[in-house]
VMD Tcl script that draws the C-alpha trace (Angstrom):
set ca {
  {-15.49 -8.87 9.42}
  {-14.73 -7.54 5.95}
  {-12.81 -9.77 3.57}
  {-11.43 -9.64 0.08}
  {-10.00 -12.66 -1.72}
  {-8.13 -12.66 -5.04}
  {-10.69 -10.78 -7.13}
  {-13.89 -8.86 -6.55}
  {-15.81 -11.60 -8.36}
  {-14.66 -14.43 -6.13}
  {-18.11 -14.98 -4.62}
  {-19.72 -15.32 -8.04}
  {-17.08 -17.87 -9.03}
  {-17.50 -19.83 -5.79}
  {-21.29 -19.75 -5.98}
  {-21.29 -20.86 -9.62}
  {-18.77 -23.64 -8.97}
  {-20.67 -24.98 -5.95}
  {-24.15 -24.46 -7.41}
  {-25.35 -22.16 -4.62}
  {-26.49 -18.55 -4.41}
  {-23.98 -15.72 -3.97}
  {-25.39 -15.01 -0.51}
  {-24.88 -18.66 0.54}
  {-21.32 -18.54 -0.81}
  {-20.72 -15.30 1.08}
  {-21.94 -16.79 4.37}
  {-19.84 -19.92 3.84}
  {-16.67 -17.95 3.02}
  {-17.25 -15.74 6.07}
  {-17.81 -18.72 8.38}
  {-14.80 -20.67 7.11}
  {-12.59 -17.57 7.31}
  {-13.63 -16.95 10.91}
  {-12.81 -20.55 11.84}
  {-9.39 -20.29 10.16}
  {-8.75 -16.98 11.93}
  {-9.74 -18.50 15.27}
  {-6.91 -21.05 14.86}
  {-4.25 -18.39 14.22}
  {-2.64 -18.63 17.66}
  {-2.19 -22.38 17.23}
  {-0.66 -22.19 13.74}
  {0.86 -18.73 13.22}
  {4.01 -17.89 15.13}
  {5.65 -14.52 14.71}
  {9.44 -14.53 15.07}
  {11.23 -12.98 18.02}
  {13.31 -9.88 17.23}
  {16.57 -11.82 16.83}
  {14.95 -14.41 14.57}
  {13.38 -11.67 12.44}
  {16.75 -9.98 11.88}
  {18.35 -13.31 10.99}
  {15.56 -14.19 8.54}
  {15.70 -10.74 6.94}
  {19.47 -11.07 6.50}
  {19.13 -14.53 4.92}
  {16.51 -13.35 2.41}
  {18.69 -10.37 1.53}
  {21.81 -12.56 1.09}
  {19.96 -15.05 -1.11}
  {17.95 -12.72 -3.34}
  {18.70 -9.10 -2.35}
  {15.10 -8.95 -1.15}
  {14.97 -6.38 1.68}
  {13.07 -6.41 5.00}
  {11.52 -9.91 4.79}
  {10.39 -11.22 8.17}
  {8.64 -14.43 7.16}
  {7.05 -16.00 4.11}
  {3.83 -17.90 3.58}
  {3.88 -20.31 0.69}
  {6.06 -17.89 -1.29}
  {3.31 -15.27 -1.32}
  {4.19 -11.57 -1.07}
  {1.92 -9.63 1.28}
  {2.24 -5.84 1.27}
  {1.87 -4.26 4.68}
  {1.89 -0.71 5.92}
  {5.27 -0.13 7.49}
  {4.99 0.61 11.23}
  {7.86 3.14 10.99}
}
mol new
graphics top color blue
foreach p $ca { graphics top sphere $p radius 0.5 }
foreach p [lrange $ca 0 end-1] q [lrange $ca 1 end] { graphics top cylinder $p $q radius 0.2 }
display resetview
């Protein structure tokens, strides 16, 4: 599992903050990320086609922001378009 969070130096920052080695921070981040990912089916629900269209229309009406399916804490996540 390959991961990247915020900046390339995130492990150094985490290790320094927690007072552990970079390798310990790396293992901890990997383990925690895998646990979070294992809970995805319980907490992440993708909209059905009709819901997605409705959500996209609402975002466009409110802010002229095109092709929005869902939002997570107001964070923009770029994806490769499937079309």
